[in-house]
C-alpha positions in Angstrom: 27.4 41.8 44.0 23.5 42.6 44.3 23.2 44.3 41.4 24.9 41.2 39.6 22.3 38.3 41.5 19.4 40.8 40.3 20.9 40.7 36.4 21.6 36.5 36.8 18.2 35.7 37.5 16.9 38.7 34.6 19.0 36.8 32.3 17.5 33.4 33.3 14.3 34.3 33.1 14.9 36.1 29.2 17.1 32.1 28.5 14.6 30.1 30.1 11.4 31.3 28.8 10.7 28.3 26.5 10.3 25.1 27.8 13.0 22.6 25.4 12.2 18.9 24.0 11.9 16.3 27.6 15.9 14.8 25.8 17.5 14.1 29.4 16.7 11.8 32.0 18.6 10.4 35.1 21.3 11.3 36.2 23.5 11.4 39.5 25.0 15.4 41.3 27.8 14.3 44.4 30.2 15.4 45.9 33.3 12.5 47.8 33.5 13.9 51.5 36.9 12.1 51.4 38.4 14.5 48.8 36.0 17.1 48.1 35.7 16.4 44.9 32.3 17.3 42.7 31.0 15.6 40.1 28.0 14.6 37.8 26.5 11.8 35.6 23.9 10.7 33.5 22.3 8.4 30.2 20.0 9.2 28.3 18.2 8.8 25.3 18.8 11.0 23.3 22.2 12.3 21.4 25.0 14.0 22.9 23.5 14.1 26.7 26.9 15.6 27.9 27.0 18.8 26.5 23.8 19.9 28.2 23.1 18.3 32.2 26.5 18.1 33.7 28.0 21.0 35.1 30.1 21.5 36.9 33.4 24.4 39.0 36.5 23.3 40.6 35.9 24.7 44.4 32.4 25.7 43.4 30.0 22.4 42.9 27.9 20.5 40.4 24.9 20.9 38.3 22.4 18.1 36.8 20.0 20.0 34.9 16.9 17.3 33.4 13.6 17.1 32.0 12.8 20.0 29.6 16.2 20.2 30.2 16.8 25.0 30.5 21.3 24.8 30.1 21.1 28.1 32.3 20.2 26.8 35.6 23.6 25.3 35.0 25.3 28.1 34.0 23.8 30.3 36.6 23.7 27.8 38.7 27.1 27.8 39.1 28.0 31.5 38.7 25.9 31.7 42.1 26.9 28.9 44.2 30.5 30.1 43.1 29.0 33.9 44.3 28.6 32.0 48.0 24.9 30.7 48.5 24.3 27.4 49.1 23.2 25.0 46.9 19.4 25.1 48.1 19.4 29.0 48.3 21.4 28.8 44.4 18.4 26.7 42.9 15.3 28.0 44.8 16.1 31.9 43.3 16.7 29.7 40.0 13.2 28.3 40.0 11.7 31.5 41.1 12.9 33.2 38.1 11.6 30.1 35.8 7.8 30.1 34.8 8.5 26.8 33.6 9.8 25.3 37.2 7.5 22.7 37.0 8.5 20.7 33.5 11.8 20.8 34.9 14.4 18.5 36.6 17.9 20.7 38.4 20.2 19.3 41.3 22.6 20.5 42.6 25.7 19.9 45.6 27.8 22.9 45.7 32.0 22.9 47.3 30.8 22.0 51.2 28.7 19.3 50.2 24.9 21.1 51.0 22.5 19.3 48.5 19.0 20.5 46.9 16.8 18.8 44.3 13.7 19.5 42.5 11.9 17.5 40.2 8.3 19.5 38.7 5.2 18.6 38.7 5.0 18.0 35.2 8.0 16.5 34.5 7.1 12.4 31.7 6.2 10.4 34.7 8.4 7.9 36.3 10.2 10.9 37.9 11.3 11.9 41.3 14.8 12.2 43.0 16.3 11.1 46.0 18.3 13.1 47.9 21.5 11.8 49.9 24.2 12.6 52.3 26.3 14.9 49.6 24.5 13.6 46.3 21.1 13.4 44.8 19.9 10.6 42.2 17.2 11.9 39.6 15.4 10.9 36.9 12.5 11.0 34.4 11.0 8.7 31.4 12.0 6.5 33.7 10.3 2.7 32.9 9.3 2.6 36.2 9.5 4.6 40.1 11.9 2.3 41.5 15.0 3.6 39.2 16.2 6.4 40.8 16.1 4.8 44.5 17.9 2.0 43.3 21.0 4.2 42.2 20.6 5.5 46.3 21.2 2.5 47.3 23.9 1.2 44.8 26.0 4.8 45.3 25.5 4.0 48.9 27.1 0.8 48.7 29.2 1.3 45.9 33.4 1.2 46.3 36.7 3.3 44.7 37.1 6.6 44.2 34.0 9.2 42.9 33.9 7.9 39.7 33.5 4.8 40.3 30.6 5.6 42.8 28.6 7.6 39.9 29.1 4.7 37.3 28.2 2.8 40.0 24.8 4.5 40.2 23.8 4.8 36.1 24.6 1.1 36.7 21.9 0.2 38.9 20.0 2.8 37.3 20.5 0.6 34.0 19.5 -2.2 35.8 16.3 -1.4 37.5 14.7 -0.9 33.7 16.6 2.7 32.9 15.1 5.3 30.4 11.4 4.0 29.0 12.8 4.8 25.5 16.5 3.0 25.8 19.5 3.9 25.9 22.1 6.9 23.1 24.7 8.6 25.1 26.2 9.1 28.7 28.5 11.7 30.4 30.6 11.8 33.3 32.5 15.0 35.4 34.4 15.2 37.6 36.3 17.8 39.1 38.7 18.6 42.6 37.3 19.5 45.3 39.8 23.0 45.1 39.9 24.6 42.3 43.8 25.6 41.2 43.5 28.5 39.1 44.3 26.4 36.3 40.5 25.2 34.8 42.4 22.2 32.6 44.4 20.7 35.7 41.2 20.8 37.7 38.5 18.2 35.4 39.5 14.4 36.3 37.2 13.2 34.3 35.4 15.0 31.7 34.3 12.2 29.0 30.8 11.8 27.0 29.4 9.0 24.9 27.4 11.0 22.0 25.9 8.2 20.6 25.8 4.3 21.1 24.3 1.1 21.6 25.7 0.2 25.3 26.7 3.7 26.1 28.1 2.3 30.1 29.4 0.5 28.8 31.3 2.5 26.8 32.0 5.0 29.7 33.4 2.8 31.7 35.9 2.6 29.1 36.8 5.8 28.6 36.6 6.7 31.9 39.9 3.1 31.8 41.4 5.3 29.4 41.7 8.1 31.8 42.5 6.3 33.9 45.8 5.0 32.4 46.2 9.0 30.6 46.5 10.1 34.4 48.9 7.9 35.5 50.9 8.2 31.9 51.3 12.5 33.1 52.3 11.6 36.8 55.2 9.3 35.4 55.8 11.6 33.5 56.5 14.3 36.4 58.1 11.6 37.9 60.9 11.6 35.8 61.4 15.6 35.6 61.7 15.3 39.1 64.2 11.9 38.6 62.6 9.9 40.6 62.4 6.5 38.1 61.1 3.9 40.7 58.2 6.0 41.0 57.9 6.3 36.9 58.2 3.2 36.7 55.1 2.4 39.0 52.3 4.8 37.2 54.7 4.1 33.6 53.8 0.7 34.3 50.8 0.5 35.5 49.3 2.7 32.8 49.7 0.3 30.6 48.4 -2.8 32.5 45.0 -1.0 32.8 45.8 -0.1 28.8 47.4 -2.3 26.9 46.0 -2.1 23.9 47.2 1.7 23.9 51.3 0.9 22.7 51.7 4.5 22.5 52.3 4.4 26.1 54.8 2.0 26.3 56.6 3.1 24.0 56.7 6.8 25.4 57.8 5.1 28.7 60.9 3.5 26.3 61.8 7.3 25.6 62.1 9.1 29.1 64.4 5.9 29.9 66.3 7.1 27.2 66.6 10.3 27.7 67.2 9.6 31.5 70.0 7.3 30.3 68.5 3.5 30.9 68.8 3.2 27.0 68.6 -0.7 28.7 66.3 -1.2 29.9 64.4 0.7 27.2 65.1 -1.1 23.9 63.1 -4.7 25.2 59.8 -2.3 25.4 60.8 -0.7 22.1 60.8 -3.8 20.7 58.1 -5.0 21.5 56.0 -2.1 20.4 57.9 -2.7 17.5 56.6 -6.1 16.8 52.7 -4.9 17.6 52.9 -1.9 15.5 55.9 -1.6 13.8 54.9 2.5 12.9 56.2 3.4 15.8 59.6 2.1 14.4 59.8 5.3 11.5 58.9 7.9 14.8 62.5 7.3 16.0 65.1 9.4 13.3 62.4 12.1 13.7 62.8 12.9 17.4 66.2 14.1 17.9 64.9 17.5 16.2 62.2 18.2 18.3 64.2 17.2 21.4 63.1 14.0 22.7 65.8 11.3 21.6 69.6 12.1 21.6 70.8 13.3 18.2 73.3 9.9 18.3 73.0 8.0 15.0 74.3 4.7 16.4 71.7 5.3 19.2 69.0 6.3 17.2 70.7 2.3 14.9 70.3 0.8 18.7 66.7 1.4 18.9 65.3 0.7 15.5 66.8 -1.8 15.1 64.8 -3.5 17.5 
């Protein structure tokens, strides 16, 4: 283990030898004390901020690396946390190996809730961070030095799940003036507090707004859609378990969250037909076809894929709606 950590530090020194352009601005890392979920959210006046700043791994931790950003802080920070280092230990080690530490801004939270943050003395002002109970807010290139305190206050006061609270912190930062250059992109990454061994299932939110005139509004829209699709997946699981009442609640909840997504009620209706609940399904099909007639043409293709019974009379009833 010791040799691997030494190698990590040596490798990071090579990767981190040249500072990048100051492209990344304000963010929050946090652990939800109720669920253990770990998350990062960020907004910037730079294209595709989500490809560099946010890093997180279920059961390990979350990292935001910004200012003259070096993505190695994310990759190697998680590696050190995975190896058993706390967030303060990991960040101290990485900073000690970085000759350009004074242009970096980094924050980490580990799976136990320990937090560490660093704002280098050469980060472009206004720049700073505030560490709280299992979270940190950090910002640079801000319009005024009240941005990150406003983010911390909003996060503490916000209700809802971790996504709601992270977005509230970003909105508070924007409301306080945000990035002096304006706004362009945003991202949110939230993973489960405990790893299932299946990373694709452990990512609850992994959303990016690459380029948008109002990135936080767009990020909020994507969060809403993601919640709807989570409910759709939950409904499918209930159908598999034969729990039709629970499936109905999940599917209808998804449709309420995202009424513009016609596909959601369509697959709800398909599930009802496959469960022998044709009479419940037909009105849903009718409403779908009225809004988007193309879905009617999909119905005859589904039996060959095993998604509807091979029953011409039944298919005729559906398409006749």
